[in-house]
N, C-alpha and C positions, 0 to 999 in steps of 0.2 A: 447510572449511565446506561444508555441503550447498547445492547450487544449487537455487533454487526459481524457477519461472516462474508469474506470477499474472496471468491475464487480468482486465482492469478492466471491470466490468459497465457502467460509464458509457458505453462505446462500443458497447454492444449495441443491437439493434433492440428498442425498448421495446414495439413492437406484438406481439412474439413473445418476451417476456421469459423465460417458463418454458423454451421451446425453446433460447434462447440460453444459459441457465444450464447446461442439459444438454449443449449443444454444447461449452461450456468444460470441463465435467467430462470429457467423452469425449476431449478433446484430450490428456489425460495431464498437464495442468498440476497443480502441487502444491496450489494454493489459488485461491479466487476473491477478488478484491479489490473491495470495495464502497465507493465514494466518496460520502460523505454531506456535502452542502453546504447551508448555512443561509441563503444570500443576504445574509449580513451579514459574516461573516469573509472570504468570497469572493463575487464578483459573479455567483453562479449558485445555482440551487436544484435539487437532484437528487431524492432520495427519502429515506424514513425507515425505521423499524424493520420495517414490513410487507414491504419487499423482502428484508431480511435473513431474515425469517421464511419468506418464499416459498422462498428458496434452501435454508434448513434443511429445509423440508418436502419439496421435490421432489428434492433431492440431498443427503441427510443425511450422506453420507460425504465430501462435498467441503468441505474446510476453508474457513472464512469469516473473512477478514481485513478488518476494518471500519475505515476511515480517516475520522475525524470532523474535517472542515474546518468547525469551528464556533467561534464566539466563546466560548460557554459549554458545552463538552462535558460538564462536570460535571452539568448538569441532565438529561442524556439517557443517562448510562451505564447506569442500571438498565433502561431501555427496550430498549437494544440488547443488553444481556446476556440479558434475558428472550427477545428475538427469536431468539437463537442465535449471536451473535457469539462467536468463539473467540479472536481477538486484537482488541484495541481500540487504535487509534493516536490520540494527541492531539498537537496542535501546541504547541511550546514558546512560541509567540506567543499562545496562548489566554489569555483573561481569567479565570483561576482559579488556585488553588494547585496547581502541577504535581506537586510531591512528594506531596501528599495524594491526588490523583486517580490517579497511577501506583500508589500503594499500594492504593487502593480497587479498581482493576481486578484486581490480583492477589488481593485478598481475595475477589473474586467467583469465583475459580478460573480466570481467563482470563489469557492472556499480554498484556503491555502493550508499548507502543512510543511513542517520542517522535519527532515530525516537525519538520523545520526547512525553512523557506522559502528560496528562492535568495538573498534580500537579507539574511538574518540571519547574523551571524558564527557560525562553528562553536563558538566558545567558550561560546555560550549553552547548549550541550548538556552541557558538562563537569560541572555539578553533579548531573546525573541519570544518568551512565553506570553507576553501581553499582546502579541501581534498575530497569533496563529489560531486556527480552528482545530488543528490536529497536530499531534507529534507521532512520528513513526520511528520506533526503535528497531533497527535491523538486528535480527537474531541469527544471521549468517553473514559471511563476507559477501557483499553483493556481486552479482555477475552471472551466477549459474543457479538453476533450480536443483532440487534434490539434495541439498546439503543438510548436515546434521545441525540441529538446534543447539545454540550456544547459551546454556543456562546462566552463564556468568553475566549476561546482559540484563538479567532481571533486576539487579539493584537500580539500574537506570529507570526502569518502569516504576519501581517503588518510590524513588525520589521524585519523579514527575508527578505521581499521584498525590504524594504528600503536599507538594508545592501548589498544585492546581487540581483540586478535587473534582472540578467540573469539566476538565479537559478530556477530549477524546484521545485515547492513547492506543496506537496500533502497533502490532508486532508482525513481522514478516521474515520468514526463513525457517524451514524445518518444522512448520506448524502442522500438527495432526491432532487427533482427539486427545492424546496424552499430553503433548507439550502445550496445547492451548490451555489446559487446566493449570499448568504451572504458571503460564503468563497471566491468566485471569486472577490467580491468587496474588500475584505481584501487583495487580491493578490495571492490567490491559482490558479494554472492552471492545476492541476491533481486531479481527484475526484474519490475516491473509494466508490462504492455503492453496498451493499450486499442485504439486505432484500428488499429494494426498487426496485431494478432491477429484482431480481429473482422471485418476486411475480407477475411480469407483464406477462400477456398472450402474449403480443407483446413487447418483450424486445427491439427490434430494434427501435420502435417508441419512447420508453422511453429514450433510449440512444440518439437518434437524438434530442429529445426535450431538454434534459439536456444540450447537447453540444451547441445547438443554444442559450439557455438561458444564459449560462455562457460566451459565446463568444461575447455577445452584448457590 
């Protein structure tokens, strides 16, 4: 599986947002991860389609992976697709018909992904495994950056890798050079890192080191 590193824009300096997007692109990371929070599904409010559109405008070649932490992502798929999302991730815990929305995302010409929270049993993903391009296993309780990695989520990654050897499996939450190795050993191949990468003076070196570590 191809290794991918995704800086999470949630950890960027929002006073210099355009520069931070360009810094992430210059790091050599494979994609930009954009966390959208609705202050209902999670206890935080982040940003909307305009930030996705900003990334598409100033860094059109930098892949945009949009994670909708929303109770009703179905009401916003069109807006984020129009803004320039290239992958849209929705939670298995969302209050909508997941099968329908995964199909709808693909109909838009985008990749889709299903996301699972730490407290949700991995079995909740099984009905969707033949309908997805990616699975995202949250390794913190979603809502805020800078949280501690929950290693107890790794059996979910292991189960998904056994069931679908060719599936892209992403982890998000508390990811740094050390925890990425733990997740890689469990079977993850995509790594979202926010606070760890954006606090680096030299993000490119940090991305290179993380990629080398998890690819061993």
